[in-house]
C-alpha positions as CSV (number, residue, x, y, z in Angstrom):
1,M,-30.7,9.4,9.7
2,V,-28.6,9.5,6.5
3,F,-26.9,12.6,7.8
4,V,-25.8,10.8,11.0
5,N,-24.4,8.0,8.8
6,I,-22.4,10.5,6.8
7,L,-21.0,12.0,10.0
8,L,-20.1,8.6,11.3
9,F,-18.4,7.7,8.0
10,A,-16.4,10.9,8.1
11,F,-15.6,10.4,11.8
12,G,-14.4,6.9,11.1
13,L,-12.2,8.1,8.2
14,I,-10.7,11.0,10.3
15,I,-9.9,8.7,13.2
16,L,-8.5,6.1,10.8
17,V,-6.2,8.6,9.0
18,K,-5.0,10.4,12.1
19,G,-4.5,7.2,14.0
20,S,-2.4,6.0,11.0
21,D,-0.4,9.2,11.1
22,F,0.5,8.8,14.8
23,L,1.3,5.1,14.3
24,V,3.8,5.9,11.6
25,K,5.5,8.6,13.6
26,S,5.8,6.4,16.7
27,A,7.1,3.5,14.6
28,A,9.6,5.8,13.0
29,S,10.8,6.9,16.4
30,I,11.0,3.4,17.7
31,S,13.0,2.4,14.5
32,K,15.4,5.2,15.0
33,K,16.1,4.3,18.6
34,L,16.6,0.7,17.6
35,G,19.3,1.8,15.2
36,I,17.5,0.8,12.0
37,S,18.7,2.6,9.0
38,E,16.8,5.5,7.5
39,F,16.6,3.7,4.2
40,V,14.8,0.7,5.8
41,V,12.5,3.1,7.8
42,G,11.6,5.0,4.7
43,L,11.1,1.9,2.6
44,T,8.8,0.2,5.0
45,L,7.1,3.0,6.9
46,V,6.4,5.4,4.1
47,A,4.9,2.9,1.7
48,L,3.2,0.9,4.4
49,G,2.3,3.9,6.5
50,T,0.2,5.5,3.8
51,S,-1.4,2.1,3.2
52,I,-2.5,1.6,6.8
53,P,-6.0,2.9,6.2
54,E,-6.4,0.4,3.4
55,L,-4.9,-2.3,5.6
56,A,-7.1,-1.6,8.6
57,S,-10.2,-1.3,6.5
58,A,-9.4,-4.5,4.6
59,I,-8.8,-6.5,7.8
60,I,-12.1,-5.3,9.4
61,A,-14.0,-6.0,6.1
62,S,-12.4,-9.5,5.9
63,I,-13.4,-10.3,9.4
64,K,-17.0,-9.3,8.5
65,M,-16.6,-11.4,5.3
66,E,-17.3,-8.5,3.0
67,S,-15.1,-9.4,0.1
68,G,-16.6,-6.8,-2.2
69,L,-15.4,-4.0,0.0
70,V,-11.9,-5.4,0.3
71,M,-11.5,-6.1,-3.4
72,G,-13.1,-2.8,-4.4
73,N,-11.0,-0.8,-2.0
74,I,-7.7,-2.3,-3.0
75,V,-8.3,-2.2,-6.8
76,G,-9.8,1.3,-6.5
77,A,-6.9,2.5,-4.3
78,N,-4.3,1.3,-6.9
79,I,-6.2,3.0,-9.7
80,A,-6.3,6.1,-7.5
81,D,-2.6,5.9,-6.7
82,I,-1.8,6.1,-10.4
83,G,-4.7,8.2,-11.8
84,L,-5.3,10.6,-9.0
85,V,-2.1,10.7,-6.9
86,T,0.6,10.4,-9.7
87,G,-1.6,12.4,-12.1
88,L,-1.9,15.2,-9.7
89,A,1.8,15.2,-8.8
90,A,2.7,15.3,-12.5
91,A,0.2,18.1,-13.2
92,I,1.7,20.2,-10.5
93,S,5.4,19.5,-11.3
94,V,7.1,17.3,-13.9
95,I,8.3,14.0,-12.3
96,R,11.8,12.9,-13.3
97,T,12.3,9.2,-13.5
98,N,15.1,6.8,-14.1
99,K,15.7,3.2,-15.4
100,D,15.9,1.7,-11.9
101,V,12.3,2.9,-11.1
102,L,11.1,1.2,-14.3
103,K,13.2,-2.0,-14.2
104,R,12.8,-2.7,-10.5
105,D,9.8,-1.2,-8.8
106,G,7.7,-0.6,-11.9
107,Y,8.1,-4.1,-13.2
108,I,7.5,-5.6,-9.8
109,M,4.3,-3.5,-9.5
110,L,3.1,-4.9,-12.8
111,F,4.1,-8.4,-11.9
112,A,2.2,-8.2,-8.6
113,A,-0.9,-6.9,-10.5
114,L,-0.7,-9.8,-13.0
115,V,-0.2,-12.4,-10.3
116,F,-3.2,-10.9,-8.5
117,Y,-5.3,-11.1,-11.6
118,I,-4.3,-14.7,-12.4
119,F,-5.4,-15.6,-8.8
120,M,-8.8,-13.9,-9.6
121,L,-9.6,-16.1,-12.6
122,N,-11.3,-18.8,-10.5
123,K,-13.2,-16.0,-8.8
124,I,-11.7,-16.6,-5.3
125,I,-8.4,-15.6,-3.7
126,S,-7.6,-18.6,-1.5
127,R,-5.5,-18.8,1.7
128,I,-2.7,-20.6,-0.2
129,E,-2.6,-17.8,-2.8
130,A,-2.7,-15.3,0.1
131,I,0.4,-16.9,1.6
132,L,2.2,-16.7,-1.7
133,L,1.4,-13.0,-1.9
134,L,2.7,-12.4,1.6
135,F,5.9,-14.3,0.8
136,L,6.4,-12.1,-2.3
137,Y,5.9,-9.0,-0.2
138,F,8.4,-9.8,2.5
139,A,10.9,-11.1,0.0
140,Y,10.6,-7.8,-1.9
141,I,11.3,-5.8,1.3
142,L,14.3,-8.0,2.2
143,F,15.5,-7.9,-1.4
144,L,15.6,-4.0,-1.3
145,Y,17.3,-4.0,2.1
146,E,19.9,-6.6,1.0
147,F,20.9,-5.0,-2.3
148,E,20.7,-1.4,-1.2
149,S,23.0,-2.0,1.7
150,K,25.5,-4.3,-0.1
151,V,25.4,-3.5,-3.8
152,V,26.9,-0.2,-4.7
153,G,26.3,0.7,-8.4
154,G,25.1,-2.8,-9.1
155,K,21.9,-4.0,-10.7
156,Y,19.0,-5.1,-8.5
157,H,16.2,-5.1,-11.0
158,F,13.2,-7.4,-11.6
159,R,15.3,-10.2,-12.9
160,Q,17.5,-10.2,-9.8
161,F,14.3,-10.1,-7.6
162,M,13.0,-13.2,-9.3
163,D,16.3,-15.0,-8.7
164,Y,16.3,-13.8,-5.1
165,F,12.8,-15.0,-4.5
166,F,12.9,-18.4,-6.2
167,R,16.3,-19.3,-4.8
168,F,15.1,-18.5,-1.2
169,K,18.0,-16.0,-0.7
170,Y,15.9,-14.0,1.7
171,V,16.5,-16.8,4.3
172,A,20.2,-15.7,4.4
173,T,19.1,-12.1,4.7
174,I,16.9,-12.9,7.7
175,R,19.7,-15.0,9.3
176,S,22.2,-12.2,8.8
177,G,19.8,-9.7,10.5
178,L,19.3,-11.9,13.5
179,V,23.1,-12.4,13.9
180,S,24.1,-8.7,13.5
181,G,21.3,-7.4,15.8
182,V,20.7,-3.7,16.4
183,R,22.7,-0.9,17.8
184,V,21.7,1.6,20.5
185,K,24.1,4.5,21.2
186,G,26.9,2.5,19.6
187,K,26.2,-0.6,21.6
188,S,25.3,-3.8,19.8
189,I,22.2,-5.5,21.1
190,K,21.0,-8.8,19.6
191,I,17.3,-8.9,19.0
192,T,17.2,-12.5,20.1
193,D,18.5,-11.7,23.6
194,V,15.5,-10.9,25.8
195,K,17.6,-9.6,28.7
196,E,19.4,-7.1,26.5
197,I,16.2,-6.0,24.9
198,K,15.1,-4.6,28.4
199,E,17.9,-2.0,28.0
200,L,16.1,-0.5,25.1
201,F,13.3,0.7,27.4
202,R,15.8,3.1,29.0
203,E,16.0,4.9,25.7
204,G,12.5,6.3,26.0
205,L,10.8,3.5,24.1
206,V,7.9,3.1,26.6
207,K,6.3,6.4,25.5
208,D,6.7,5.4,21.8
209,F,5.2,2.0,22.4
210,L,2.2,3.5,24.3
211,I,1.6,6.0,21.5
212,A,1.8,3.1,19.0
213,A,-0.6,1.0,21.0
214,V,-3.2,3.9,21.3
215,S,-2.8,4.6,17.6
216,I,-3.5,1.0,16.7
217,V,-6.7,1.1,18.8
218,A,-7.7,4.3,17.0
219,V,-7.0,2.8,13.6
220,I,-9.1,-0.3,14.4
221,F,-11.9,1.9,15.9
222,G,-11.9,4.2,12.9
223,A,-11.8,1.4,10.4
224,N,-14.7,-0.4,12.0
225,Y,-16.9,2.7,11.6
226,F,-15.6,3.4,8.2
227,V,-16.4,-0.1,6.9
228,S,-19.7,-0.3,8.6
229,E,-20.9,3.0,7.1
230,A,-19.5,2.1,3.7
231,N,-21.7,-1.1,3.8
232,F,-24.7,1.1,4.9
233,F,-24.3,3.3,1.8
234,A,-24.0,0.3,-0.5
235,E,-27.3,-1.0,0.8
236,L,-28.9,2.5,0.8
237,L,-27.9,3.2,-2.8
238,G,-28.7,-0.3,-3.9
239,V,-25.3,-0.9,-5.5
240,P,-22.8,-3.7,-4.9
241,E,-20.3,-3.4,-2.1
242,V,-17.5,-3.5,-4.7
243,I,-18.7,-0.2,-6.2
244,I,-18.6,1.6,-2.9
245,G,-15.2,0.1,-2.2
246,V,-13.7,1.1,-5.6
247,S,-15.1,4.7,-5.3
248,L,-15.9,6.1,-1.9
249,M,-13.7,3.9,0.2
250,S,-10.7,4.0,-2.1
251,I,-10.7,7.8,-2.3
252,G,-11.0,8.0,1.4
253,T,-8.2,5.6,2.2
254,T,-6.0,7.2,-0.5
255,L,-6.0,10.6,1.3
256,P,-2.7,10.0,3.0
257,E,-1.0,9.3,-0.3
258,L,-2.7,12.4,-1.7
259,S,-1.5,14.7,1.1
260,V,2.0,13.4,0.7
261,T,1.9,13.9,-3.0
262,V,0.7,17.5,-2.9
263,A,3.3,18.4,-0.4
264,A,6.1,16.7,-2.3
265,A,5.1,18.0,-5.7
266,R,4.8,21.6,-4.5
267,K,8.4,21.4,-3.3
268,G,9.6,19.9,-6.6
269,F,10.0,16.4,-5.2
270,G,7.6,14.6,-7.6
271,Y,9.8,11.5,-7.6
272,I,8.9,10.9,-4.0
273,A,5.2,10.9,-5.0
274,L,5.9,8.5,-7.8
275,G,7.9,6.1,-5.5
276,N,5.1,6.4,-2.9
277,A,2.4,5.5,-5.4
278,I,4.3,2.5,-6.8
279,G,5.3,1.3,-3.3
280,S,1.7,1.6,-2.1
281,S,0.4,-0.3,-5.1
282,I,2.8,-3.1,-4.4
283,T,1.9,-3.1,-0.7
284,N,-1.8,-3.0,-1.4
285,I,-1.7,-6.1,-3.5
286,L,0.9,-8.3,-1.9
287,L,0.5,-7.4,1.8
288,I,-3.1,-6.2,2.2
289,I,-4.8,-8.6,-0.2
290,G,-2.5,-11.3,1.3
291,I,-3.6,-10.6,4.9
292,S,-7.2,-10.2,3.9
293,A,-7.5,-13.4,2.0
294,F,-5.6,-15.3,4.7
295,I,-8.2,-14.1,7.2
296,H,-11.0,-15.2,4.9
297,P,-10.8,-16.2,1.2
298,L,-11.9,-13.3,-1.0
299,N,-14.7,-13.8,-3.5
300,V,-14.3,-12.0,-6.9
301,V,-17.3,-10.6,-8.7
302,N,-17.6,-10.1,-12.5
303,F,-17.2,-6.4,-12.2
304,T,-13.8,-6.7,-10.7
305,L,-12.7,-9.5,-12.9
306,Y,-13.8,-8.0,-16.2
307,Y,-13.6,-4.2,-15.6
308,S,-11.9,-2.7,-12.6
309,A,-8.9,-5.1,-12.3
310,P,-8.1,-4.9,-16.1
311,F,-8.4,-1.1,-15.8
312,M,-5.9,-1.2,-12.9
313,I,-3.5,-3.2,-15.0
314,F,-4.0,-0.9,-18.0
315,M,-3.2,2.1,-15.7
316,G,0.0,0.3,-14.5
317,I,1.2,-0.4,-18.1
318,L,0.4,3.2,-19.0
319,L,2.4,4.5,-16.0
320,L,5.4,2.4,-17.1
321,A,5.1,3.7,-20.7
322,F,5.0,7.3,-19.4
323,I,8.1,6.6,-17.2
324,R,9.9,5.3,-20.2
325,S,9.1,8.3,-22.4
326,Y,11.7,11.0,-22.0
327,W,12.4,9.4,-18.5
328,R,9.9,11.8,-17.0
329,I,6.2,12.1,-16.5
330,R,5.2,15.4,-18.0
331,R,2.3,17.6,-17.1
332,V,0.2,16.5,-20.1
333,E,0.7,12.9,-19.1
334,G,-0.4,13.8,-15.6
335,I,-3.6,15.4,-17.0
336,V,-4.2,12.2,-19.0
337,F,-4.1,10.2,-15.8
338,L,-6.5,12.6,-14.1
339,V,-8.9,12.5,-17.0
340,L,-8.8,8.7,-17.1
341,Y,-9.5,8.5,-13.4
342,V,-12.5,10.9,-13.7
343,L,-13.9,8.8,-16.6
344,F,-13.4,5.6,-14.6
345,L,-15.4,7.0,-11.7
346,A,-18.1,8.4,-14.0
347,S,-18.4,4.9,-15.7
348,L,-18.8,2.9,-12.5
349,F,-22.5,2.8,-12.1
350,F,-23.2,2.3,-15.8
351,V,-20.7,-0.5,-16.2
352,S,-21.7,-2.2,-12.9
353,A,-25.3,-2.5,-14.3
354,L,-23.9,-4.7,-17.2
355,F,-22.6,-7.3,-14.7
């Protein structure tokens, strides 16, 4: 019986990961045909694409009101992104960094983690807090798009992001995008014009949309099995759901980031792995927790509040410190991350017994 559950768990994970892969590819194709810039495609689809397994699993778990799996998976995935993914990338090849990575994305990642933790203090992530997290995420995406496309050699760091967010400047960015529209083969098509949108289907978008639709079904199907079997193992082993989420589920859903990391690091593109890890961490907290808590408020257990979440913040601070040192993450620092991650996993069952 247990063997069957292991097979179903693995099957759900495979369908979830492969469905995510096809979804990202079809979305990239659609974006290209709509004339969206490569920067925006890379920014949204790479970071979001590798987080789709976490997103799908979190949505299914939220619908089933299994907060422990959601919180455990996201916190565990963020720890894995730094400890396992970045650690492995640095161990394979030294990762060169720069001040922009630290002062913009790094600080925003840490800010998101701290806001997330503050929301945990009353042991529930409410719908209002979820909405704020989602606003922060979409403002972050629009902020990067706005400044990357218009500011050449200028600063767009954490301080500028705070100004952009609290002064509602993203409203102007959205308005500008609606007015300018998209371009297909040199022809401008406003995305608010339904008649002109029909012309897009002559560019081969029907196939892409069908692939995307099938991929979404596969992702939902795989996530359902993945979450159900994760819950089964939690009950079988007699451990809290959050432990399964922070270990087994987080490792499984981090596989896309891990595969991207190994491929990038072997080719000497370790900075891609670092950007992917930071981007995924931001996405996991702001978007995925935001959506999950909006579907159903998330309960926070003592283990998350007093151990795994503080450890996640500690790993984030350590990452920023390593980025700042010599403006590179060296192999020895990568090994430190890997050792810390292994120690974290080894301590789970012992620490969970204390709560």
